[in-house]
C-alpha positions as CSV (number, residue, x, y, z in Angstrom):
1,M,25.7,72.7,-21.9
2,E,27.5,69.6,-20.7
3,F,29.0,70.0,-17.2
4,E,32.0,68.3,-15.9
5,E,31.7,66.6,-12.5
6,V,32.9,68.8,-9.7
7,R,35.7,67.2,-7.7
8,F,35.8,69.4,-4.6
9,E,37.6,67.1,-2.3
10,E,40.4,66.4,-4.8
11,D,40.9,70.0,-5.8
12,S,40.7,71.3,-2.3
13,E,43.5,69.0,-1.2
14,K,45.7,70.5,-3.9
15,A,44.7,74.0,-2.8
16,L,45.7,73.3,0.8
17,R,49.2,72.5,-0.4
18,N,49.5,75.8,-2.3
19,K,51.2,78.1,0.3
20,S,51.0,81.2,-2.0
21,L,47.3,80.7,-2.5
22,Q,46.8,80.3,1.3
23,K,48.6,83.6,1.9
24,A,46.6,85.5,-0.8
25,L,43.3,84.2,0.4
26,V,43.8,85.2,4.0
27,N,45.2,88.6,3.1
28,V,42.4,89.6,0.7
29,T,39.5,88.2,2.7
30,N,40.7,89.7,5.9
31,R,40.9,93.1,4.3
32,F,37.4,92.8,2.9
33,R,36.0,91.5,6.2
34,S,37.5,94.3,8.1
35,A,36.3,97.0,5.7
36,R,32.8,95.4,5.6
37,N,32.5,95.4,9.4
38,K,33.6,99.0,9.7
39,A,31.2,100.1,6.9
40,S,28.2,98.3,8.3
41,E,28.9,99.7,11.8
42,E,28.6,103.2,10.5
43,V,24.9,102.5,9.4
44,P,22.5,103.3,12.3
45,D,20.1,100.4,11.5
46,W,22.2,97.9,9.5
47,E,20.1,94.9,10.6
48,G,17.0,96.7,9.6
49,L,18.3,97.3,6.1
50,R,19.2,93.7,5.7
51,T,15.8,92.6,6.8
52,A,14.2,95.1,4.4
53,A,16.4,93.9,1.5
54,R,15.4,90.3,2.2
55,E,11.7,91.1,2.2
56,I,12.0,92.9,-1.1
57,K,13.9,89.9,-2.7
58,K,11.3,87.5,-1.2
59,E,8.5,89.6,-2.7
60,T,10.2,89.7,-6.1
61,I,11.1,86.0,-6.3
62,E,7.6,84.9,-5.3
63,N,6.1,87.2,-7.9
64,L,8.8,86.8,-10.5
65,D,6.5,86.2,-13.5
66,K,4.7,89.5,-12.9
67,Y,7.9,91.5,-12.5
68,L,9.6,89.9,-15.5
69,L,6.7,90.9,-17.8
70,M,6.7,94.4,-16.3
71,L,10.4,94.6,-17.0
72,E,10.0,93.5,-20.6
73,E,7.3,96.0,-21.2
74,K,9.3,98.9,-19.8
75,V,12.5,98.0,-21.7
76,K,10.6,97.9,-25.0
77,K,9.0,101.2,-24.2
78,A,12.4,102.7,-23.7
79,G,13.5,101.5,-27.2
80,G,15.3,98.3,-26.1
81,K,14.8,94.7,-27.2
82,V,14.2,91.8,-24.9
83,H,15.2,88.2,-25.5
84,W,14.3,85.2,-23.4
85,A,16.9,82.4,-22.9
86,K,15.9,79.1,-21.3
87,D,19.5,77.8,-21.1
88,A,23.1,78.6,-21.7
89,E,23.1,77.4,-25.4
90,E,20.1,79.6,-26.2
91,A,21.5,82.6,-24.5
92,S,24.8,82.3,-26.3
93,Q,23.1,81.8,-29.7
94,I,20.9,84.8,-29.1
95,I,23.9,87.0,-28.5
96,I,25.9,85.6,-31.4
97,N,22.9,86.2,-33.7
98,I,22.8,89.9,-32.5
99,A,26.5,90.2,-33.3
100,R,26.1,88.7,-36.7
101,E,23.1,90.9,-37.6
102,G,25.2,93.9,-36.5
103,R,28.2,92.7,-38.5
104,V,30.3,92.7,-35.3
105,K,33.9,91.9,-35.5
106,S,35.1,92.7,-32.0
107,V,33.4,92.7,-28.6
108,V,34.4,94.2,-25.2
109,K,33.0,92.7,-22.0
110,S,32.7,94.0,-18.5
111,K,32.7,91.6,-15.5
112,S,29.7,89.4,-15.5
113,M,29.2,86.1,-13.7
114,A,26.3,85.2,-16.0
115,T,28.5,85.4,-19.1
116,E,31.0,83.1,-17.3
117,E,28.2,80.8,-16.5
118,I,27.2,80.3,-20.1
119,E,30.8,80.4,-21.4
120,L,30.1,83.2,-23.8
121,N,33.7,83.9,-24.6
122,S,34.0,80.4,-26.1
123,S,30.9,81.0,-28.2
124,F,32.3,84.3,-29.6
125,E,35.6,82.6,-30.4
126,H,33.9,79.7,-32.2
127,A,32.0,82.3,-34.2
128,G,35.2,84.0,-35.3
129,I,34.5,87.2,-33.2
130,K,37.2,88.7,-31.1
131,V,36.2,89.2,-27.5
132,V,38.2,91.0,-24.7
133,E,37.5,91.2,-21.0
134,T,38.0,94.7,-19.7
135,D,37.8,94.4,-16.0
136,L,41.5,93.9,-14.9
137,G,40.9,90.8,-12.9
138,E,38.7,89.2,-15.6
139,Y,41.3,90.3,-18.2
140,I,44.0,88.4,-16.3
141,I,41.7,85.3,-16.0
142,Q,41.0,85.4,-19.7
143,L,44.7,85.5,-20.6
144,A,45.2,82.6,-18.2
145,G,42.3,80.6,-19.5
146,E,40.7,80.1,-16.1
147,H,37.4,80.6,-14.2
148,P,37.2,83.4,-11.6
149,S,38.4,82.5,-8.1
150,H,36.2,85.1,-6.3
151,I,33.0,87.0,-7.2
152,I,34.6,90.4,-6.5
153,V,38.3,89.7,-7.1
154,P,38.4,87.0,-9.8
155,A,42.2,86.9,-9.9
156,I,42.6,86.6,-6.1
157,H,44.8,83.5,-6.5
158,K,47.3,85.2,-8.7
159,T,50.4,86.9,-7.2
160,K,52.1,89.9,-8.7
161,E,54.8,87.7,-10.0
162,D,52.3,85.3,-11.6
163,I,50.7,88.3,-13.4
164,S,54.0,89.6,-14.6
165,I,54.9,86.3,-16.1
166,L,51.5,85.9,-17.7
167,F,51.6,89.4,-19.3
168,S,55.1,88.8,-20.6
169,E,54.1,85.5,-22.2
170,K,50.7,86.6,-23.6
171,L,51.4,90.2,-24.5
172,G,55.0,90.0,-25.5
173,I,56.3,92.6,-23.0
174,P,59.1,92.7,-20.4
175,R,58.5,91.4,-17.0
176,Y,57.5,94.3,-14.7
177,D,57.8,94.2,-10.9
178,K,55.5,97.0,-9.9
179,P,51.7,96.7,-9.9
180,E,51.5,100.2,-11.3
181,E,53.5,99.1,-14.4
182,L,51.3,96.1,-14.9
183,T,48.1,98.2,-14.6
184,K,49.5,100.7,-17.1
185,V,50.1,97.9,-19.6
186,A,46.5,96.7,-19.2
187,R,45.1,100.2,-19.5
188,E,47.0,101.0,-22.7
189,K,46.1,97.6,-24.2
190,L,42.4,97.9,-23.4
191,R,41.9,101.6,-24.4
192,G,42.2,100.6,-28.1
193,E,39.9,97.7,-27.6
194,F,37.1,100.0,-26.4
195,L,37.5,102.4,-29.3
196,N,37.5,99.7,-31.9
197,A,34.7,97.4,-30.5
198,D,31.4,97.0,-32.3
199,M,29.6,95.5,-29.4
200,G,29.7,95.8,-25.6
201,V,28.5,93.0,-23.4
202,S,27.7,93.5,-19.7
203,G,25.9,91.9,-16.8
204,A,23.8,93.8,-14.4
205,N,23.7,94.0,-10.6
206,F,20.0,94.9,-10.6
207,A,17.2,95.2,-13.1
208,V,14.3,97.5,-12.2
209,A,10.9,96.2,-13.3
210,E,9.2,99.5,-12.7
211,T,11.3,101.5,-15.2
212,G,13.2,98.9,-17.4
213,T,16.5,100.2,-15.9
214,I,19.6,98.1,-15.3
215,A,22.1,99.1,-12.7
216,V,25.8,98.2,-13.1
217,V,28.1,98.7,-10.2
218,E,31.9,98.8,-10.5
219,N,35.2,100.4,-9.4
220,E,37.2,100.6,-12.6
221,G,35.0,102.5,-15.1
222,N,35.4,99.7,-17.7
223,A,31.7,98.8,-17.6
224,R,30.7,102.4,-18.3
225,L,33.0,102.4,-21.4
226,T,31.7,98.9,-22.4
227,T,28.1,100.1,-22.3
228,T,28.4,103.5,-24.0
229,V,31.2,103.4,-26.6
230,P,30.2,100.5,-28.9
231,K,27.2,100.9,-31.1
232,I,25.5,97.8,-29.6
233,H,25.1,97.0,-26.0
234,V,23.9,93.6,-24.8
235,A,23.1,93.0,-21.2
236,L,22.9,89.3,-20.0
237,V,20.9,89.2,-16.8
238,G,19.8,86.3,-14.7
239,I,16.0,86.4,-14.0
240,E,16.7,86.6,-10.3
241,K,18.4,90.0,-10.6
242,L,15.1,91.9,-10.6
243,I,13.9,94.3,-8.0
244,P,10.4,95.9,-8.2
245,R,10.8,99.6,-7.9
246,Y,13.4,102.3,-8.7
247,E,13.4,103.5,-5.1
248,D,14.5,100.1,-4.0
249,L,17.9,100.7,-5.6
250,S,19.0,103.0,-2.9
251,L,18.6,100.3,-0.3
252,F,20.4,97.6,-2.4
253,L,23.2,99.8,-3.4
254,T,23.8,100.6,0.2
255,V,24.0,97.0,1.4
256,L,25.8,95.8,-1.7
257,A,28.8,98.2,-1.6
258,R,29.3,97.8,2.1
259,S,29.0,94.0,2.0
260,A,31.3,93.6,-1.0
261,T,34.2,95.9,-0.5
262,G,33.4,98.0,2.6
263,Q,32.8,101.1,0.5
264,K,29.9,103.5,1.2
265,S,29.4,103.5,-2.5
266,S,31.1,101.9,-5.5
267,T,33.2,104.3,-7.6
268,Y,30.9,103.9,-10.6
269,V,27.2,103.2,-10.6
270,S,25.5,103.3,-14.0
271,F,21.8,103.4,-14.6
272,I,20.9,102.3,-18.2
273,T,17.4,102.6,-19.6
274,G,17.3,101.6,-23.3
275,P,19.6,102.8,-26.1
276,K,20.9,106.3,-26.9
277,R,18.3,109.0,-27.3
278,S,18.4,111.8,-29.7
279,T,19.3,114.2,-26.9
280,D,22.1,112.0,-25.5
281,I,25.8,112.8,-26.3
282,D,26.9,109.2,-26.2
283,G,25.5,105.6,-25.8
284,P,24.7,102.6,-28.0
285,E,22.4,102.7,-31.0
286,E,20.9,99.4,-29.9
287,F,20.2,97.9,-26.4
288,H,19.4,94.3,-26.0
289,L,18.4,92.7,-22.7
290,V,18.9,88.9,-22.6
291,L,17.0,87.3,-19.6
292,L,18.7,84.1,-18.6
293,D,16.9,81.2,-16.9
294,N,19.4,78.3,-17.1
295,G,18.0,76.3,-14.2
296,R,16.7,79.2,-12.1
297,S,13.1,78.3,-12.6
298,K,13.8,74.9,-11.1
299,I,15.3,76.6,-8.0
300,L,12.2,78.8,-7.9
301,A,9.9,75.8,-7.8
302,S,11.5,74.5,-4.6
303,E,10.2,76.2,-1.4
304,E,13.1,74.8,0.6
305,T,15.9,76.2,-1.6
306,R,14.1,79.2,-3.3
307,E,15.9,81.8,-1.3
308,S,19.2,80.8,-3.1
309,L,17.9,83.3,-5.7
310,Y,17.9,86.2,-3.3
311,C,21.7,86.5,-3.7
312,I,23.0,89.9,-4.9
313,R,26.6,88.5,-5.6
314,C,28.4,90.7,-3.0
315,G,31.0,88.0,-2.1
316,A,30.6,88.6,1.7
317,C,29.9,84.9,2.3
318,L,33.2,83.9,0.6
319,N,35.2,86.3,2.7
320,I,33.9,84.9,6.0
321,C,33.7,81.2,5.1
322,P,36.4,79.1,6.9
323,V,36.3,76.6,4.0
324,Y,36.6,79.1,1.2
325,R,39.4,80.9,3.0
326,Q,41.4,77.7,3.0
327,V,40.7,76.2,-0.4
328,G,39.9,79.2,-2.7
329,G,37.4,79.4,-5.6
330,H,38.7,76.9,-8.1
331,S,38.1,74.0,-5.7
332,Y,34.3,74.6,-6.2
333,G,34.7,73.5,-9.8
334,W,32.7,76.2,-11.6
335,V,32.1,79.9,-11.7
336,Y,30.4,80.3,-8.4
337,S,32.4,79.6,-5.2
338,G,32.2,79.8,-1.5
339,P,28.9,79.2,0.3
340,I,26.8,80.7,-2.6
341,G,28.6,78.3,-4.9
342,A,27.9,75.4,-2.6
343,I,24.2,76.0,-2.9
344,I,23.8,77.4,-6.4
345,T,26.1,75.1,-8.4
346,P,24.4,71.8,-7.5
347,Q,21.0,73.3,-8.3
348,L,22.1,74.8,-11.7
349,M,24.4,71.9,-12.7
350,G,22.3,69.1,-11.2
351,I,23.0,67.4,-7.9
352,D,24.6,64.4,-9.7
353,K,27.4,66.7,-11.1
354,A,28.3,68.4,-7.7
355,P,27.3,66.1,-4.8
356,E,30.2,67.1,-2.7
357,L,29.5,70.8,-2.6
358,P,26.6,70.8,-0.1
359,F,29.0,69.1,2.3
360,A,31.7,71.8,1.7
361,S,30.7,73.6,4.8
362,S,31.1,73.5,8.5
363,L,27.5,74.8,9.0
364,C,28.9,77.5,11.3
365,G,26.3,80.0,9.9
366,A,28.8,82.8,9.5
367,C,27.7,83.2,5.9
368,K,24.1,83.7,7.0
369,D,25.3,86.3,9.5
370,V,27.0,88.5,6.9
371,C,24.6,88.0,4.0
372,P,23.0,91.4,3.1
373,V,19.7,89.6,2.3
374,K,19.9,87.0,5.1
375,I,20.0,83.9,3.0
376,D,19.7,80.9,5.4
377,F,22.7,79.0,4.0
378,P,22.7,76.2,6.6
379,K,19.0,75.4,6.0
380,V,19.6,75.3,2.2
381,L,22.7,73.2,2.6
382,L,21.0,70.7,4.8
383,E,18.2,70.4,2.3
384,L,20.7,69.8,-0.5
385,R,22.5,67.2,1.6
386,K,19.2,65.4,2.0
387,K,18.8,65.3,-1.7
388,V,22.3,64.0,-2.2
389,V,21.7,61.1,0.3
390,E,18.3,60.4,-1.3
391,S,19.8,60.2,-4.7
392,K,22.3,57.7,-3.3
393,M,25.2,59.8,-4.6
394,G,26.5,60.3,-1.0
395,D,27.5,56.6,-0.5
396,V,30.2,56.8,-3.1
397,R,31.1,60.4,-3.5
398,V,30.7,62.0,-0.1
399,G,32.9,59.8,1.9
400,G,30.8,56.7,2.8
401,A,27.4,57.4,4.3
402,K,27.0,53.7,5.1
403,L,30.2,53.8,7.3
404,E,28.9,56.9,9.0
405,K,25.6,55.3,9.8
406,L,27.3,52.3,11.2
407,G,29.5,54.5,13.4
408,I,26.5,56.4,14.7
409,R,24.7,53.2,15.6
410,L,27.7,51.9,17.5
411,W,28.0,55.2,19.4
412,R,24.3,55.1,20.2
413,F,24.5,51.6,21.5
414,S,27.4,52.4,23.8
415,V,25.8,55.5,25.3
416,E,22.6,53.6,26.0
417,H,24.6,51.0,28.1
418,E,26.6,52.6,30.9
419,S,29.0,49.7,31.5
420,I,29.9,49.5,27.7
421,Y,30.3,53.3,27.6
422,K,32.8,53.2,30.5
423,I,34.8,50.4,28.9
424,T,34.8,52.2,25.5
425,N,36.2,55.3,27.1
426,K,39.0,53.4,28.8
427,L,39.9,51.5,25.6
428,S,39.8,54.7,23.5
429,Y,42.6,56.2,25.6
430,Y,44.9,53.2,25.1
431,F,44.0,52.6,21.4
432,Q,45.0,56.2,20.5
433,L,48.5,56.1,22.0
434,P,50.3,55.1,18.8
435,W,49.0,58.3,17.2
436,R,49.1,60.7,20.2
437,G,51.5,63.6,19.7
438,S,53.3,65.6,22.4
439,N,51.0,68.5,21.7
440,G,48.0,66.6,23.0
441,K,46.6,66.1,19.4
442,L,46.1,62.9,17.4
443,N,48.4,62.9,14.4
444,S,47.6,61.0,11.1
445,L,45.0,58.5,12.2
446,P,44.4,55.6,9.9
447,Y,41.8,55.8,7.1
448,P,39.0,56.9,7.2
449,F,39.8,59.1,10.2
450,S,42.9,60.4,8.4
451,R,40.5,62.5,6.2
452,W,40.1,64.6,9.4
453,T,43.5,64.6,11.0
454,D,45.4,65.3,7.7
455,Q,44.1,68.8,7.6
456,R,42.6,69.5,11.1
457,D,43.6,69.2,14.7
458,F,41.9,66.3,16.5
459,P,42.1,66.5,20.4
460,A,43.4,63.3,22.1
461,V,41.2,61.4,24.4
462,A,41.9,62.3,28.1
463,K,43.1,59.6,30.4
464,K,40.4,60.4,32.9
465,T,36.8,61.0,31.9
466,F,34.8,64.0,32.9
467,R,32.8,62.0,35.4
468,E,36.0,60.7,37.1
469,K,37.4,64.2,37.3
470,W,34.1,65.5,38.6
471,K,34.0,62.9,41.4
472,E,37.6,63.8,42.4
473,I,36.7,67.5,42.6
474,K,33.6,66.8,44.7
475,S,35.5,64.6,47.1
476,E,38.2,67.2,47.5
477,T,35.7,70.0,48.2
478,G,33.7,67.8,50.5
């Protein structure tokens, strides 16, 4: 798959000018954060659960080869088929071949970041096979021809009015004002798609090596219909989604639901082990598990960034991130956004395609604090920044590393010489006056400092230094 270069700085500037997007981002992320905090406080040993979840993911990732082979064995034993895909093209081709062999004409999909990652919908369309997203948010995104803007709420950037206009244009219906009316339209439209589909495609939140079970977590029930009504079910799962034991599910389902939406449990949690059995009243005749690498093995090989693969896709890091909450998901240029996108995308795409993303962070560490598996985001981001600089992409694409180095050297020289430091402080006060506002902030400094002041507050330099004020206080107090 040929990736387009991520233009985070350019796209984020557009997002900052979009007032309706700003409002939507704050409203939704605030709601999720509040619900997450309340839900986690109800758990007696929340930090203990996070630590345990991290240790299990660490064990799994460090022994991934063993657990993948165990998973394959158990899926086959349950009557399913396992396929290995080294990249996006191979994964798409495997699924298209399954569809052709089954004479599939229409496909329904439930929400899956992995299928977005490999652009599976485009592959189906090129093969002449109808494909419909069934999660409401993903359905909206499919009609709009866009990538998700959030892991949990893919259409977070769309207002009610936006959706009304979109449905009217794409579905040929009147414009409805109430969300209930729009939801009813989608439900009626999708019901027929479920009944007529020959294949259902899903992702999986977890894959259990011990039993060959995949767990699918959702709130709408569409994934359950996708995985049971059509005669063929294909699950596309990233190789990092494994957990070793069935009993581990209780822990991960606890931290996932609370971290994602603040629920004690998601409305629907489905455990799928192979195809329909003779004693089952429903289910697919065929079950195919497609295990996707697509760059994950390269991440696994790096001790410094390996923990990126611990992610369970809860979206908590997006909801807390001060950068994501301002610029939204599309600024990150691909299917993964927020702090997890900043560390995953450059590794999957290649650092040359997304050199700005490791710098799309204040390194405040809030993402690490809320992550249910305690991914050390700042550590990984710093490692990726190092790689950007070493690759010499930073000089051109991340705002001029050479200029930054020069500035640091001048600052170091001034603080090492007291007389120069004093003179610099005095001159700074007078040099700033043309840009000093009445609010005590600096407004629209010239380039390159404008890159800061255009979007952030920059305190003005005080007329008196701290040392001068300190001497005055000491003299007054004796």
